[in-house]
DRENFI-414224 format. One line per 5 residues: number of its first residue (from 1); their letters; for each residue x, y, z of C-alpha. Coordinates in Angstrom, 3 decimals, padded with zeros to 6 digits. Last residue first. Example, Ala and Ser with C-alpha at 12.3 -4.5 7.8 and 13.67 -1.06 7.14 Angstrom:
BEGIN
2	sa	013.670,-001.060,007.140  012.300,-004.500,007.800
//
This chain:
BEGIN
411	hddkl	014.820,-010.664,015.122  013.357,-007.275,016.035  009.770,-008.329,015.399  010.261,-011.178,017.879  010.758,-008.618,020.628
406	lledi	007.735,-006.530,019.608  005.607,-007.361,022.622  008.541,-007.185,025.006  009.600,-003.820,023.590  006.054,-002.440,023.892
401	vteik	005.695,-003.510,027.524  009.141,-002.191,028.478  008.633,001.148,026.730  005.267,001.620,028.449  006.783,001.155,031.894
396	radef	004.952,-001.270,034.135  002.156,000.146,036.239  002.691,000.478,040.004  001.637,004.120,040.160  -001.516,003.556,038.114
391	fsvik	-002.948,006.919,036.977  -000.078,007.297,034.478  -001.461,004.332,032.505  -004.599,006.372,031.835  -002.628,009.312,030.479
386	klvte	-000.333,007.151,028.372  -003.224,005.389,026.650  -004.963,008.653,025.779  -001.713,010.211,024.565  -001.108,007.241,022.249
381	viadp	-004.616,007.437,020.799  -003.943,011.094,019.968  -000.659,010.230,018.229  -002.456,007.591,016.155  -004.286,010.409,014.363
376	csags	-008.099,010.050,014.229  -009.900,010.128,010.880  -010.526,006.377,010.595  -012.074,006.196,014.061  -010.372,005.067,017.227
371	tllid	-009.746,002.030,019.410  -009.010,001.057,023.006  -010.704,-001.675,025.042  -009.825,-001.474,028.737  -009.222,-004.242,031.291
366	vpkka	-008.602,-003.156,034.873  -006.343,-005.631,036.667  -007.140,-005.131,039.353  -010.461,-003.830,040.600  -012.127,-000.573,041.622
361	piyed	-013.720,000.157,038.258  -012.509,003.085,036.123  -015.562,005.150,035.141  -015.888,006.396,038.718  -017.774,009.530,037.650
356	tiiee	-019.174,010.161,034.179  -019.224,013.696,032.809  -021.364,014.532,029.800  -020.669,015.974,026.361  -023.745,016.458,024.200
351	ktsid	-025.206,014.871,021.066  -028.094,013.429,023.142  -027.859,009.915,021.662  -024.150,009.963,020.763  -023.166,010.976,024.319
346	fhliq	-019.721,012.549,024.094  -017.285,012.111,026.968  -015.850,013.955,029.941  -014.163,011.405,032.228  -013.928,011.491,036.013
341	efsli	-012.372,009.519,038.885  -008.858,008.842,037.605  -008.848,012.397,036.332  -010.229,014.685,033.633  -009.904,012.296,030.719
336	kedss	-011.329,014.700,028.140  -007.870,016.214,027.681  -006.740,012.834,026.304  -008.509,013.665,023.041  -011.831,013.509,021.169
331	ifyap	-013.645,011.196,023.580  -016.357,008.538,023.190  -016.662,006.491,026.389  -018.118,002.994,026.201  -019.748,000.947,028.965
326	lvakc	-020.296,-002.629,027.705  -022.030,-004.673,024.989  -024.375,-002.460,022.949  -022.225,000.527,023.837  -019.302,-000.973,021.904
321	levih	-021.123,-001.373,018.590  -022.639,002.094,018.897  -019.225,003.604,019.668  -017.845,002.021,016.489  -020.783,003.583,014.634
316	stnss	-019.913,006.983,016.087  -016.353,006.616,014.794  -017.485,005.917,011.209  -019.794,008.930,011.276  -017.263,011.424,012.629
311	nyggv	-019.075,014.445,014.068  -017.655,013.820,017.562  -014.126,013.581,016.215  -012.236,010.536,017.399  -011.217,008.231,020.240
306	viafd	-013.212,005.240,021.455  -012.598,004.125,025.038  -014.136,000.829,026.069  -015.127,-000.666,029.399  -014.508,-003.601,031.742
301	agtel	-013.163,-006.071,029.182  -014.856,-009.401,028.334  -012.503,-010.017,025.405  -015.195,-010.745,022.802  -015.901,-007.044,022.360
296	lknta	-012.507,-006.468,020.799  -013.414,-008.917,018.021  -016.492,-006.859,017.154  -014.292,-003.764,017.127  -011.853,-005.405,014.695
291	eqndn	-014.755,-006.224,012.369  -015.924,-002.587,012.551  -012.441,-001.222,011.874  -011.866,-003.635,008.979  -015.217,-002.751,007.381
286	taycl	-014.629,000.968,007.718  -011.122,000.543,006.310  -012.282,-001.578,003.344  -014.884,000.954,002.219  -018.569,000.054,002.354
281	tdrtd	-020.065,-000.465,-001.107  -021.643,-003.763,-000.086  -023.129,-006.332,-002.420  -024.820,-004.670,-005.375  -027.378,-007.433,-005.904
276	afhnk	-029.672,-005.369,-008.123  -033.369,-005.984,-007.485  -036.274,-005.800,-009.951  -035.352,-007.792,-013.046  -033.146,-010.224,-011.097
271	leemg	-036.076,-010.971,-008.795  -038.491,-012.118,-011.526  -038.295,-015.860,-010.790  -038.394,-015.172,-007.062  -041.800,-013.497,-007.252
266	ykkim	-042.766,-009.914,-008.155  -044.095,-008.323,-004.986  -042.933,-010.741,-002.311  -039.593,-011.294,-004.051  -039.162,-007.521,-004.355
261	tqkll	-039.729,-007.092,-000.630  -037.318,-009.927,000.134  -034.592,-008.074,-001.769  -035.537,-004.831,-000.017  -035.121,-006.496,003.370
256	dsieq	-031.821,-008.168,002.424  -030.367,-004.848,001.228  -031.439,-003.104,004.408  -029.934,-005.851,006.576  -026.712,-005.731,004.555
251	tetal	-026.486,-001.971,005.042  -027.217,-002.518,008.747  -024.422,-005.058,009.148  -021.940,-002.798,007.375  -022.603,000.069,009.775
246	mttqn	-022.209,003.306,007.823  -018.867,004.890,006.908  -018.938,004.400,003.138  -022.288,006.131,002.680  -024.135,003.314,001.017
241	vvgvk	-025.331,001.665,-002.154  -028.563,-000.290,-002.676  -030.230,-001.233,-005.968  -033.868,-000.842,-006.960  -036.225,-001.705,-009.839
236	qldre	-039.998,-001.174,-009.543  -039.779,001.756,-007.126  -039.336,004.448,-009.784  -042.485,004.111,-011.894  -045.337,003.926,-009.392
231	isfgg	-043.455,005.876,-006.714  -042.674,008.653,-009.167  -039.720,010.931,-008.392  -039.776,014.159,-010.401  -036.866,015.591,-008.427
226	sykge	-034.686,013.208,-006.453  -035.553,011.908,-003.001  -034.422,012.856,000.509  -035.911,016.320,000.973  -039.241,014.827,002.075
221	ffsyf	-038.883,011.097,002.682  -041.865,010.772,005.015  -043.991,013.356,003.201  -043.402,012.141,-000.347  -043.550,008.456,000.552
216	yegpk	-046.862,008.846,002.398  -048.499,009.829,-000.880  -048.085,006.237,-002.051  -050.480,004.947,000.578  -048.993,002.392,002.980
211	qklii	-049.197,-001.377,002.573  -048.725,-000.797,-001.138  -045.893,-003.378,-001.259  -043.443,-000.690,-002.436  -044.802,001.645,000.267
206	salvk	-044.320,-000.975,002.984  -040.762,-001.558,001.751  -039.956,002.156,001.991  -041.224,002.245,005.560  -039.148,-000.847,006.364
201	aeein	-036.076,000.847,004.868  -036.726,003.826,007.157  -036.568,001.487,010.156  -033.467,-000.216,008.736  -031.543,003.054,008.767
196	kiivs	-030.966,006.448,007.186  -032.644,006.165,003.798  -031.704,008.401,000.870  -033.641,008.035,-002.401  -032.502,008.251,-006.030
191	ptnik	-034.084,008.365,-009.498  -031.333,007.984,-012.143  -028.454,009.795,-013.817  -028.391,013.304,-012.333  -029.712,011.805,-009.083
186	shsft	-026.597,009.704,-008.455  -023.912,012.406,-008.421  -025.981,014.657,-006.159  -026.980,011.786,-003.870  -023.333,010.719,-003.533
181	aktee	-022.260,014.276,-002.698  -025.013,014.774,-000.127  -024.158,011.358,001.329  -020.509,012.350,001.688  -021.278,015.713,003.254
176	hfhkg	-023.591,014.183,005.886  -027.074,015.729,006.225  -028.863,012.852,004.456  -027.240,010.262,006.716  -026.641,007.167,004.610
171	hiivt	-028.019,004.071,002.932  -028.540,005.310,-000.627  -031.290,003.584,-002.636  -030.537,004.001,-006.343  -033.402,003.464,-008.807
166	yneda	-032.355,000.972,-011.435  -032.456,001.727,-015.154  -029.518,-000.549,-016.124  -027.233,002.399,-016.865  -028.421,003.964,-013.611
161	lsssk	-027.076,000.996,-011.674  -023.704,001.513,-013.377  -023.744,005.179,-012.351  -024.550,004.324,-008.748  -021.622,001.881,-008.708
156	nwvke	-019.354,004.594,-010.089  -020.485,007.007,-007.388  -019.800,004.322,-004.761  -016.284,003.838,-006.161  -015.786,007.610,-005.975
151	vfpct	-016.378,007.359,-002.234  -013.799,004.556,-002.110  -011.336,006.743,-003.997  -011.597,009.356,-001.220  -012.145,012.854,-002.616
146	tnfry	-008.946,014.886,-002.113  -009.442,017.201,-005.109  -006.953,020.018,-005.531  -007.130,020.329,-009.332  -010.601,018.828,-009.655
141	pdigl	-012.731,021.845,-008.731  -010.966,024.058,-011.318  -011.775,027.624,-010.300  -013.027,029.995,-013.016  -015.868,031.236,-010.827
136	dnlkk	-018.391,029.366,-013.010  -016.275,026.234,-012.545  -016.505,026.645,-008.779  -020.283,027.013,-008.852  -020.538,023.993,-011.191
131	eieit	-018.546,021.799,-008.767  -020.863,023.027,-006.013  -023.936,021.821,-007.912  -022.320,018.490,-008.833  -021.889,017.869,-005.111
126	tgfap	-018.716,017.354,-003.129  -016.241,014.690,-002.103  -016.039,013.294,001.429  -012.228,013.567,001.433  -012.398,017.346,001.164
121	iiiid	-012.286,019.394,-002.084  -009.502,021.976,-001.754  -010.189,025.392,-003.283  -007.271,027.554,-004.368  -007.981,031.182,-005.214
116	danld	-006.742,032.782,-008.430  -010.164,032.526,-010.126  -011.822,034.688,-007.487  -013.719,034.175,-004.258  -015.659,036.764,-002.232
111	awnil	-018.785,036.215,-004.347  -018.964,032.613,-003.112  -019.622,034.039,000.345  -017.571,032.737,003.282  -019.103,030.796,006.187
106	qngst	-021.956,029.209,004.203  -023.954,026.616,006.124  -023.501,023.167,004.589  -024.005,021.241,007.810  -020.277,020.446,008.067
101	dmlfk	-019.416,024.155,008.030  -018.817,026.006,004.807  -016.088,027.993,003.051  -013.331,027.006,005.496  -010.114,029.025,005.584
96	vglkr	-006.560,027.645,005.424  -004.019,029.923,007.111  -001.619,027.359,008.560  -003.371,027.632,011.932  -006.615,026.718,010.174
91	ldenv	-004.991,023.543,008.852  -003.926,022.523,012.361  -007.475,023.222,013.573  -008.849,020.801,010.973  -006.444,018.049,012.025
86	ipnhi	-007.245,018.556,015.717  -011.015,018.680,015.203  -011.259,015.382,013.286  -014.030,014.836,010.774  -011.933,015.152,007.636
81	mesll	-010.978,018.171,005.530  -013.786,020.171,007.158  -015.712,022.234,004.623  -015.057,023.523,001.093  -011.437,024.094,002.109
76	yirkg	-009.849,027.376,001.136  -006.366,028.570,000.198  -005.525,032.183,-000.582  -002.135,032.271,-002.249  001.004,033.688,-000.667
71	pneei	002.871,030.409,-000.637  001.400,027.774,-002.991  003.629,024.693,-002.893  003.640,024.207,000.885  -000.102,024.732,001.300
66	tkyai	-000.934,022.362,-001.563  001.516,019.789,-000.219  -000.211,019.966,003.180  -003.669,019.501,001.674  -002.619,016.687,-000.675
61	eiane	-000.940,014.737,002.143  -003.928,015.207,004.453  -006.357,013.962,001.803  -004.263,010.881,000.958  -003.857,010.085,004.658
56	vgycf	-007.646,010.261,005.096  -008.438,008.167,002.015  -005.950,005.427,002.902  -007.200,005.089,006.486  -006.009,006.880,009.604
51	gfhra	-006.848,005.153,012.876  -008.052,001.675,013.743  -007.457,-001.993,012.896  -006.371,-004.798,015.252  -007.951,-002.954,018.185
46	lyfrv	-005.759,-002.411,021.261  -006.787,-004.401,024.311  -005.315,-002.452,027.180  -004.387,-003.864,030.568  -004.209,-002.006,033.856
41	pgfnl	-002.721,-003.205,037.164  000.099,-004.973,035.296  000.866,-002.931,032.171  -000.294,-005.662,029.790  -000.740,-004.463,026.223
36	ltpty	-002.915,-007.067,024.474  -003.231,-006.654,020.703  -006.753,-007.284,019.425  -007.972,-010.313,017.454  -008.962,-009.490,013.868
31	dkkrh	-006.760,-012.131,012.216  -007.548,-012.428,008.502  -005.547,-009.381,007.500  -003.862,-011.157,004.564  -000.361,-010.205,005.682
26	ddsir	-000.890,-011.466,009.238  002.302,-011.718,011.266  004.111,-008.933,009.400  000.905,-006.885,009.468  000.644,-007.234,013.251
21	fnkir	004.219,-006.023,013.713  003.588,-003.111,011.363  000.595,-002.072,013.446  002.567,-002.385,016.681  005.442,-000.330,015.300
16	tifss	002.969,002.292,014.059  001.502,002.421,017.568  004.902,003.044,019.203  006.049,006.657,018.849  002.732,007.649,017.328
11	rysqp	002.306,009.619,014.124  000.160,012.733,013.750  003.015,015.024,014.771  005.092,013.517,011.957  003.016,015.512,009.494
6	iefkk	001.828,013.393,006.541  003.793,011.967,003.635  001.856,008.954,002.431  003.017,005.384,001.939  001.151,003.513,-000.800
1	m	000.000,000.000,000.000
//
């Protein structure tokens, strides 16, 4: 896999060594068991896969090279480069300005831009409409384009579905930049609908089977379907794609439900004419991270810490997986670990930070699951681990534990 040039400050002093060690033992990535770091009174189970993915490192490399090679020029990002506050703040400190926030609210007017300005397209991609705005301003939207290749793969899949006259069902969050971009690229070719979860898929299925009146579609999915959508015409042939950071199990569940819906309506013998078996358009990193999280949860640990940006979709889904099994604390950095007794963490249901007392149980050893999202630097995960280890006076030294683990890697 390609090696990217990203700031050394995002690297960890030991996590990269651990990752390389695991790769050397498991080239085909079939082993999802976590790495045990035993510090004596506290033990960490480090996920097999976590942290920066290909698309994120590619985006960061392009952004930093763009800054370095264009001194004196005004450089803008359409919105956040990736969903990590530390990375985005680093770019701001280097003079990069953001045109929009993650909800699409304009921070800088289009009229303030000119053809000499540099616009970086973030890893999520962007819409056809915004591409046209930039072209109209004389700005090439593709010159500094960091769109993840796995997002583009979804666009290509949507295009191939359109070629066969399928309506595209997008499993995603309609307000997320990536889903907005995918919807924009899909709807110019074929009727398209965004559904958030299995519950919304069930509503769609009931409309296809005429268990709910057709008019219900237009109110329930308001703002989530393409113009001129006809429920009579456009729900006869469907194929599912997804926002690349969604839960793989839910995408499969949605696909299976719609497949069964078409069997009920048209019969098994006609299935291939009404349902496209698209498999899963989830990116490899999201899939690996989710599989590694599932393996973490088999350890019987006391609690989990998940590190990442609070608006990161792939990270929030990892938190969901963990919370279903054990206490899980979603934090953006080690600063959220206030003390041995208190942790400030993000509640994904209320979308607010809350403080939990006595999150570390009074037992020895304490077993902790540790992982992060695909947009979180390994350096942040390292600081989280070090801070918690520092609470245990009789803990073994980090260097000793890492060296013992990697001993066979040195021979």
